[in-house]
C-alpha positions in Angstrom: 55.5 79.0 21.0 53.9 80.6 24.0 52.3 78.0 26.0 50.5 77.9 29.3 49.6 74.8 31.7 46.5 73.7 34.2 47.9 70.7 36.3 47.7 69.8 39.5 49.8 67.0 39.9 53.8 68.5 40.0 55.6 64.7 38.3 53.0 65.4 34.8 53.5 68.6 35.5 56.6 69.1 35.4 57.1 66.3 32.5 54.6 68.6 30.3 57.1 71.8 31.1 59.9 69.9 30.1 59.3 68.3 26.9 57.7 70.9 25.4 60.5 73.4 26.7 63.7 70.8 25.0 61.4 71.7 21.7 61.7 75.4 22.7 59.0 76.3 23.5 57.6 79.2 26.3 55.6 77.0 29.6 53.8 78.9 32.1 53.0 76.2 34.7 49.7 76.8 36.7 48.4 74.0 40.1 44.8 75.6 39.9 42.4 77.3 37.7 42.0 81.0 39.7 46.2 80.9 38.9 45.6 79.9 36.1 42.9 82.1 34.2 45.7 85.3 36.0 48.2 84.8 34.5 46.1 84.1 31.6 44.5 88.0 32.0 47.1 89.4 32.8 48.9 88.1 30.0 46.1 90.1 27.5 45.8 92.1 29.0 49.2 93.0 28.2 49.1 91.9 24.7 46.2 93.8 24.2 47.8 97.2 25.3 51.0 96.6 23.4 50.0 95.4 19.8 48.8 97.3 16.8 45.2 96.9 17.0 44.4 95.1 13.2 45.9 92.6 14.4 44.5 90.0 16.5 47.3 88.5 18.8 47.0 85.4 21.3 48.4 85.5 24.6 49.1 81.5 24.5 49.0 79.5 21.5 47.5 77.0 23.8 46.4 77.1 26.3 46.7 73.1 28.1 44.4 72.2 31.2 43.3 69.1 32.8 40.0 69.0 33.1 39.9 68.4 37.4 41.9 71.5 38.5 41.3 73.1 42.0 39.7 76.2 43.2 38.7 76.6 39.6 38.4 73.1 36.6 39.3 72.9 33.5 35.8 73.2 31.8 35.1 76.6 34.1 39.0 77.6 33.3 37.8 77.2 29.6 34.7 79.3 29.2 35.7 82.3 30.8 39.1 82.2 29.1 36.3 81.3 25.7 34.5 84.4 26.4 37.5 87.5 26.5 39.4 85.7 23.7 36.9 83.2 21.5 40.3 82.8 19.8 42.0 80.9 22.4 43.4 77.4 21.0 42.2 75.1 23.9 43.3 72.0 25.0 42.3 69.6 27.6 45.0 66.9 29.0 42.6 64.2 30.6 42.2 60.6 32.7 38.8 61.1 34.0 36.3 59.6 32.5 35.6 60.3 28.8 32.3 60.4 29.1 31.5 63.5 31.2 34.3 65.0 29.7 32.4 65.1 26.6 29.4 66.2 28.1 31.3 68.7 29.3 32.4 70.2 26.2 29.0 70.4 24.8 28.5 73.0 26.8 31.7 75.5 25.3 29.8 75.5 22.1 33.9 76.2 20.6 35.6 73.1 19.6 38.7 72.1 21.4 41.2 69.5 21.3 41.7 66.8 23.5 44.4 64.4 25.0 43.8 61.9 26.7 46.2 60.9 29.3 47.9 58.0 29.6 49.6 60.0 26.4 53.1 59.9 25.7 55.3 63.1 24.9 55.3 63.1 21.2 51.4 62.7 21.5 52.1 66.7 23.8 54.3 67.6 21.3 52.9 66.3 18.2 49.3 67.4 19.1 51.3 71.6 20.2 52.8 71.2 17.0 49.7 70.5 14.8 51.3 67.3 13.4 48.2 65.9 12.9 47.5 68.6 10.3 50.4 69.5 8.7 50.2 66.1 8.0 47.1 66.9 5.5 49.4 69.3 4.3 51.2 66.5 3.0 49.3 64.5 1.2 47.5 67.4 -0.2 51.2 68.0 -1.7 51.1 71.8 -0.1 55.2 72.5 0.3 55.2 72.2 4.2 57.7 74.5 4.6 56.2 77.4 3.1 53.6 77.1 5.5 55.3 76.7 7.7 57.7 79.9 7.0 54.0 81.7 7.4 54.4 81.1 11.5 50.2 80.5 11.0 48.2 79.6 13.6 46.4 76.7 14.9 43.6 78.4 14.1 44.9 80.2 10.5 46.5 76.4 10.3 42.7 75.3 10.1 41.2 77.8 8.0 44.0 77.2 4.7 42.8 73.6 4.7 39.9 73.9 5.3 39.4 75.9 1.7 42.3 73.5 -0.1 40.8 70.5 0.9 36.4 72.1 0.0 38.9 73.8 -3.2 40.7 70.4 -4.0 37.0 68.3 -4.4 35.9 71.9 -5.9 37.4 71.5 -8.9 37.1 67.2 -8.3 33.8 68.7 -9.0 34.5 70.3 -11.7 35.4 67.4 -13.5 39.4 69.8 -13.0 37.7 72.3 -14.2 38.3 74.8 -11.1 34.9 77.1 -11.7 34.9 80.6 -10.8 33.4 81.9 -7.8 31.5 84.6 -6.9 32.1 87.8 -4.9 29.2 90.1 -4.1 
């Protein structure tokens, strides 16, 4: 996975980078919101120039933002990224007041993930690598190997999981008989 990190604490940024690179991810570090936006926008333009226009390709698989970073806040960075790419996966890694963060994130009007500091290296890995989503696939008795081989984005994984859960609840409601869907 390609991951962009905006973290102004050098030690924390170093841990993020080492932990994620050890797992085979490609990590780009920035220490402020302004640099994060510049790198993001440059990469987005490059992706748009060199991709098949029929496919939606993300410049980064995930953007990890500290809520409070210099120059441009994490919230403002997220807003700007989501304006140009509403499908971008954003993870906030923050240790500040959870109530103010919750209020701030409501301004985004889009779903983002939150990792509350302090968190372990394993929690970072689990979040980035979608452990929670894969656990839900496992509960549904879905072959996780097949899902991983499909190399789906985070957003696609969530959509597949949603469809599977919805279809299973439709079957349960209909007493084990799947109702045919009507298409218009």
